[in-house]
N, C-alpha and C positions, 0 to 999 in steps of 0.2 A: 505494499499502499503505498503511493506519496506522501509524503508529510503534509502537503496541499490539504488532500481526503481526510488522514487523520484528525488534523486541525480543525478540518468541517466537522467532524464526526464528535469530537470532543464539547463534551455540553458544560459539565462541572470542572472547572478550573480553577487551580492553585497555584498565585502566583509569589513564588517565594523568595521576599528580598525585595518584597513592594516597598514602596517609597513614598514619600510626600514632594522628594523633589524631581521638579516637572522636568528638569536636562538628563536626569537619569532612566537608564532603560527598564530600571523596575515598576517606574511609574508608566513610563511610553508602552510596554506592553502590557500591564496591568490596561490602560484606557482601552488600547488598541481591542484587548479582546471584551471590553465591556459594547466598545462599539459594533462585534461580530454579535451581540446579543447572547453571549456567555452566560451563564452563572458565574463568577469570578472570583474568589477566596485571595483576600490579600493575606500573607501570613509572616509576620514581622515581628520580633521580639521589643521591638522600638516604640512601633505607635500602633492607637487604640483604637488610629482611625484615617483613610483616605478620602479625601472630599465627602464626608457623612458619612461613606460607608465601614461597618465595623470589621476591621482585622483579628487575625489571629494570632498569638504567641507561639504557637504551633499545629502542624498539621494536625494533630491527633484533637484538636479543638474545634474544630471547623465538624459539626453537628451533620453535615450531607457528607457520599458517600463522592472522590473523587473520581473522574476519570483521566486525568493527567495533573501532574503539576512543573510548574515551568519553573527553574531553579535560573535565578539572578544573583545569585551570589557568589563569592572567592569559595573556590574549591577543599579549602582546606575547614571548612566550614558546612560543608556536602555532608559530610558523614553522617551527621546527625540528623540531617534531613533525608538522607537515604535510610535510616533505620526507622523515623518515623514515618515515610511512605511504605514499608513494607508493613510497618503494622498496621497500617492504617488499610492495607491491599489497594493500594494504588499502583494501577497494572502498568504506569507509562511515565518516564521521567521525561522533559524537552529541556535539554541543556543547550543553554546561549553560549554563543564564542564565549572562551576565558571561565566560562564555568566550572571546567573540569578537568582532569588529569588522570594519569594510566592507574593510580591510584584508585579514585572516586571512580572509576569505568568498572572495574573491578570490583570494585565492592557491591554497586549497582547487577553487576552481572552476579554475583555471589546471592544474593536479594531475592536473584527469578524474576527481576524489573525489566522491563524491554526500556529502550533509553533513544532517546535520539538528536546529534548533534548537528542544533541548524538553526539560525535565527528566527524566531516568528515573525520579527515586523517584515522579514523579507519574505516568508510563504505568505503570509496572511494576503500583500499586495500582488503575489503573483494571476 
């Protein structure tokens, strides 16, 4: 399945590393997914809300089942979120450029979670 098709099919999406900073990808991706009429859940231990939308300190705190988690965090922070995705039964992790390294990819594979390494913004505009 093509990345664009996967993006179209996913309806409940967690954005890990969401931010209130309009210049950062954590904000741009969150907003783009909302424009695509997805159910988007921001995950950040820093923010309680993004433009009036509730955010969650952990993916485990999201009350809904999640189809996909988009990582917009440093690879050093990724391990904990991979564990949370595994515990939440998230079937797919979408890794933005610069958010992964070989160790993180190995952890995702060991957790038996599918991963995509691509830019959501590029795929959404195809």
